[in-house]
Kinemage of the C-alpha trace (Angstrom):
@kinemage 1
@onewidth
@group {chain A} dominant
@subgroup {mainchain}
@vectorlist {calphas} color= white
{ca met a 1} P 146.410 170.306 119.513
{ca ile a 2} L 144.586 172.803 121.709
{ca gly a 3} L 145.204 176.456 120.882
{ca phe a 4} L 146.180 179.327 123.162
{ca glu a 5} L 142.743 180.966 123.229
{ca val a 6} L 141.112 177.674 124.217
{ca tyr a 7} L 143.565 177.300 127.111
{ca arg a 8} L 142.915 180.849 128.277
{ca ala a 9} L 139.135 180.420 128.201
{ca trp a 10} L 139.433 177.083 130.016
{ca arg a 11} L 141.499 178.532 132.846
{ca ala a 12} L 139.082 181.446 133.212
{ca ser a 13} L 136.200 179.063 133.963
{ca thr a 14} L 135.440 177.678 137.429
{ca leu a 15} L 135.771 174.088 136.225
{ca gly a 16} L 139.016 174.846 134.416
{ca ala a 17} L 140.618 176.610 137.364
{ca val a 18} L 139.787 173.768 139.783
{ca thr a 19} L 140.861 171.040 137.372
{ca glu a 20} L 144.073 172.768 136.319
{ca ala a 21} L 145.096 173.235 139.957
{ca ile a 22} L 144.539 169.553 140.749
{ca glu a 23} L 146.482 168.358 137.703
{ca gln a 24} L 149.410 170.737 138.176
{ca arg a 25} L 149.706 169.935 141.880
{ca leu a 26} L 149.881 166.218 141.095
{ca ile a 27} L 152.489 166.640 138.351
{ca leu a 28} L 154.688 168.830 140.555
{ca glu a 29} L 154.393 166.339 143.405
{ca leu a 30} L 155.578 163.500 141.162
{ca met a 31} L 158.413 165.625 139.767
{ca gly a 32} L 159.844 165.762 143.278
{ca glu a 33} L 162.725 167.982 144.402
{ca leu a 34} L 163.606 170.350 141.546
{ca lys a 35} L 166.166 172.781 142.945
{ca gly a 36} L 169.149 172.817 140.614
{ca ser a 37} L 167.645 170.177 138.310
{ca ser a 38} L 167.629 170.527 134.533
{ca val a 39} L 164.000 170.076 133.454
{ca leu a 40} L 162.349 169.817 130.043
{ca asp a 41} L 158.608 170.379 129.600
{ca val a 42} L 157.554 168.727 126.328
{ca gly a 43} L 154.504 170.375 124.790
{ca cys a 44} L 155.002 173.271 127.207
{ca gly a 45} L 152.079 175.269 125.834
{ca asp a 46} L 151.865 178.724 127.389
{ca gly a 47} L 154.443 177.883 130.063
{ca ala a 48} L 152.209 177.496 133.130
{ca leu a 49} L 153.852 174.294 134.376
{ca ala a 50} L 157.323 175.495 133.366
{ca cys a 51} L 156.957 178.657 135.440
{ca ala a 52} L 155.657 176.694 138.422
{ca ala a 53} L 158.655 174.358 138.225
{ca ala a 54} L 161.068 177.282 137.817
{ca ser a 55} L 159.666 178.832 140.991
{ca arg a 56} L 160.854 175.668 142.763
{ca gly a 57} L 164.411 176.110 141.532
{ca ala a 58} L 164.358 174.124 138.288
{ca gln a 59} L 166.490 175.137 135.320
{ca met a 60} L 163.696 175.030 132.764
{ca ser a 61} L 163.521 174.335 129.056
{ca gly a 62} L 160.350 173.966 127.039
{ca val a 63} L 159.503 172.731 123.569
{ca asp a 64} L 156.259 173.137 121.638
{ca pro a 65} L 155.282 172.995 117.945
{ca asp a 66} L 153.066 176.107 118.157
{ca pro a 67} L 154.885 179.486 117.822
{ca ala a 68} L 151.895 181.302 119.369
{ca met a 69} L 152.125 179.093 122.458
{ca leu a 70} L 155.863 179.720 122.718
{ca asp a 71} L 155.312 183.476 122.518
{ca ala a 72} L 152.793 183.200 125.352
{ca ala a 73} L 155.228 181.069 127.362
{ca arg a 74} L 158.007 183.624 126.919
{ca arg a 75} L 155.691 186.415 128.076
{ca arg a 76} L 154.664 184.397 131.112
{ca ala a 77} L 158.296 183.694 131.992
{ca glu a 78} L 159.205 187.367 131.584
{ca gln a 79} L 156.343 188.424 133.848
{ca ala a 80} L 157.448 185.838 136.413
{ca gly a 81} L 161.034 187.085 136.223
{ca val a 82} L 162.509 183.682 135.324
{ca lys a 83} L 164.843 182.719 132.498
{ca met a 84} L 163.924 179.720 130.356
{ca asp a 85} L 164.972 178.146 127.084
{ca phe a 86} L 161.904 177.781 124.869
{ca arg a 87} L 162.304 176.098 121.479
{ca glu a 88} L 160.013 175.196 118.618
{ca gly a 89} L 159.940 171.469 118.031
{ca arg a 90} L 157.958 168.261 118.180
{ca ile a 91} L 157.993 165.393 120.637
{ca glu a 92} L 158.838 162.957 117.837
{ca gln a 93} L 162.198 164.674 117.292
{ca leu a 94} L 163.266 166.696 120.313
{ca pro a 95} L 165.931 169.345 119.552
{ca phe a 96} L 168.222 168.264 122.405
{ca ala a 97} L 171.204 165.946 122.791
{ca asp a 98} L 171.055 162.561 124.477
{ca ala a 99} L 170.953 162.550 128.281
{ca ser a 100} L 170.398 166.311 128.592
{ca phe a 101} L 167.853 166.498 131.450
{ca asp a 102} L 167.297 165.317 135.005
{ca val a 103} L 163.510 165.517 134.614
{ca val a 104} L 161.243 165.420 131.556
{ca thr a 105} L 157.523 166.191 131.724
{ca ala a 106} L 154.744 165.935 129.141
{ca val a 107} L 151.162 166.790 130.046
{ca thr a 108} L 148.284 165.902 127.682
{ca val a 109} L 150.676 165.468 124.777
{ca leu a 110} L 150.761 161.753 123.911
{ca cys a 111} L 147.004 161.690 123.348
{ca phe a 112} L 147.542 163.877 120.271
{ca val a 113} L 150.609 162.025 118.904
{ca ala a 114} L 150.281 159.343 116.214
{ca asp a 115} L 153.515 157.528 117.159
{ca ala a 116} L 153.297 157.330 120.941
{ca arg a 117} L 156.022 154.675 121.160
{ca gly a 118} L 158.458 156.825 119.205
{ca ala a 119} L 157.576 159.850 121.324
{ca met a 120} L 158.212 157.892 124.499
{ca arg a 121} L 161.593 156.713 123.219
{ca glu a 122} L 162.522 160.325 122.403
{ca met a 123} L 161.717 161.489 125.914
{ca ala a 124} L 163.707 158.582 127.347
{ca arg a 125} L 166.611 159.481 125.053
{ca val a 126} L 167.015 162.999 126.452
{ca leu a 127} L 166.777 161.798 130.071
{ca arg a 128} L 169.993 161.334 132.007
{ca pro a 129} L 170.587 157.926 133.641
{ca gly a 130} L 168.641 157.999 136.889
{ca gly a 131} L 166.450 160.809 135.538
{ca arg a 132} L 162.682 161.034 135.972
{ca leu a 133} L 159.899 161.141 133.386
{ca val a 134} L 156.531 162.472 134.570
{ca leu a 135} L 153.521 162.134 132.270
{ca gly a 136} L 150.022 163.473 132.626
{ca glu a 137} L 147.495 161.974 130.221
{ca leu a 138} L 143.746 161.890 129.649
{ca gly a 139} L 142.203 158.744 131.138
{ca arg a 140} L 140.234 156.398 128.923
{ca trp a 141} L 137.313 155.558 131.213
{ca ser a 142} L 135.666 158.718 132.519
{ca pro a 143} L 132.693 160.978 131.689
{ca trp a 144} L 135.183 163.480 130.277
{ca ala a 145} L 136.565 160.951 127.799
{ca ala a 146} L 133.052 159.900 126.749
{ca ile a 147} L 132.053 163.501 126.037
{ca arg a 148} L 135.298 164.195 124.167
{ca arg a 149} L 134.882 161.068 122.038
{ca leu a 150} L 131.337 162.157 121.179
{ca arg a 151} L 132.600 165.599 120.192
{ca gly a 152} L 135.213 163.956 117.995
{ca trp a 153} L 132.603 161.821 116.268
{ca leu a 154} L 130.566 164.981 115.688
{ca gly a 155} L 133.543 166.618 113.971
{ca ala a 156} L 135.408 168.548 116.696
{ca lys a 157} L 138.924 168.795 115.286
{ca thr a 158} L 140.661 168.746 118.672
{ca trp a 159} L 139.164 165.397 119.703
{ca lys a 160} L 138.705 163.672 116.346
{ca thr a 161} L 142.033 161.822 116.484
{ca ala a 162} L 142.794 162.041 120.212
{ca arg a 163} L 143.523 158.763 121.990
{ca phe a 164} L 142.706 158.277 125.655
{ca arg a 165} L 144.675 155.640 127.577
{ca thr a 166} L 144.409 153.488 130.665
{ca ala a 167} L 147.056 153.341 133.371
{ca gly a 168} L 148.108 149.944 132.012
{ca glu a 169} L 148.611 151.310 128.522
{ca leu a 170} L 150.741 154.177 129.810
{ca arg a 171} L 152.821 151.774 131.881
{ca ala a 172} L 153.399 149.587 128.826
{ca leu a 173} L 154.559 152.555 126.740
{ca ala a 174} L 157.043 153.600 129.416
{ca glu a 175} L 158.409 150.101 129.882
{ca gln a 176} L 158.756 149.577 126.131
{ca ala a 177} L 160.984 152.674 126.106
{ca gly a 178} L 163.248 151.079 128.710
{ca leu a 179} L 161.925 153.059 131.681
{ca ser a 180} L 161.028 151.764 135.139
{ca val a 181} L 157.601 152.897 136.371
{ca thr a 182} L 157.623 153.965 140.013
{ca ala a 183} L 154.196 155.578 140.478
{ca ile a 184} L 150.815 155.883 138.774
{ca arg a 185} L 148.125 158.184 140.138
{ca gly a 186} L 144.626 159.197 139.111
{ca ala a 187} L 142.995 162.622 139.337
{ca val a 188} L 139.810 164.483 138.380
{ca phe a 189} L 137.177 161.962 139.501
{ca tyr a 190} L 134.239 164.323 139.059
{ca pro a 191} L 132.143 164.914 135.914
{ca pro a 192} L 132.825 168.053 133.855
{ca leu a 193} L 130.643 170.356 135.945
{ca gly a 194} L 131.976 173.321 137.895
{ca leu a 195} L 129.962 172.663 141.063
{ca cys a 196} L 130.972 168.981 141.113
{ca gly a 197} L 134.582 169.989 140.710
{ca arg a 198} L 134.487 172.298 143.715
{ca leu a 199} L 132.690 169.720 145.869
{ca val a 200} L 134.856 166.709 145.005
{ca ala a 201} L 138.233 168.495 144.690
{ca pro a 202} L 139.134 168.021 148.411
{ca leu a 203} L 138.707 164.233 148.016
{ca asp a 204} L 140.576 164.003 144.731
{ca pro a 205} L 144.106 163.385 146.124
{ca trp a 206} L 142.855 160.539 148.340
{ca leu a 207} L 141.002 158.875 145.459
{ca gly a 208} L 144.000 159.276 143.167
{ca arg a 209} L 146.276 157.408 145.561
{ca his a 210} L 143.931 154.400 145.575
{ca thr a 211} L 142.661 154.036 142.004
{ca thr a 212} L 142.766 155.330 138.451
{ca met a 213} L 139.352 153.892 137.550
{ca gly a 214} L 137.079 156.747 136.529
{ca ala a 215} L 139.913 159.276 136.568
{ca ala a 216} L 139.834 161.839 133.771
{ca phe a 217} L 143.573 162.453 134.301
{ca ile a 218} L 146.263 159.836 134.878
{ca ala a 219} L 149.814 160.714 135.940
{ca leu a 220} L 152.801 158.383 135.661
{ca lys a 221} L 156.325 158.642 137.033
{ca ala a 222} L 159.164 156.551 135.619
{ca thr a 223} L 162.949 156.559 135.819
{ca arg a 224} L 165.669 155.833 133.307
{ca pro a 225} L 167.853 153.037 134.712
{ca arg a 226} L 171.478 153.982 135.244
{ca asp a 227} L 172.704 150.972 133.308
{ca his a 228} L 170.263 151.215 130.400
{ca gly a 229} L 170.242 153.485 127.370
{ca gly a 230} L 166.535 154.218 127.720
{ca arg a 231} L 165.694 152.867 124.269
{ca glu a 232} L 163.310 150.152 123.298
{ca ala a 233} L 164.994 146.760 123.034
């Protein structure tokens, strides 16, 4: 997993700021109307997405395996003046009862999980019937993925075991968990260079609505059917 200091340095860079804004805007768009909704952010990190969702009226909860990240998330929430329930835990065994949330999100989490199928079933389990799952994952075919794979081969711990997926692979995981996929979008079509990011960013939403090929970030929205338990058959 990526540590707090790495996140902070990333967001402080030009490339990081542009990319983070594009990804968060897309995830929030797919989450839809949030006022009064119970929302869980799995792998919440330092709480950036959770605070953005709370500002739109969501009743937020977050779970993360890293105590340092949770401390940072609590500080962020306090500074934003919003109340949230942050808990230590892992995606493979979420510390919540069945059908607890209207919306569940997980951004760049599955790529670091060994049992992606089990993780998907867990997220489906805590979704209420009719609830929405929104995923953001690292795309398989992009310059970013190629560079990250190379870093992994050279020994970078963060990327050594990471798995990048196609839109089709993400769809299959969701459907195997009993969910119905309603949207798949691409984002971040530029190479990992700050100037390219600033130049291409205005075109990114248009590209993402038409293709996921070459996207460094792929977002998926799925729903839990009202007459299905959300588990793999």
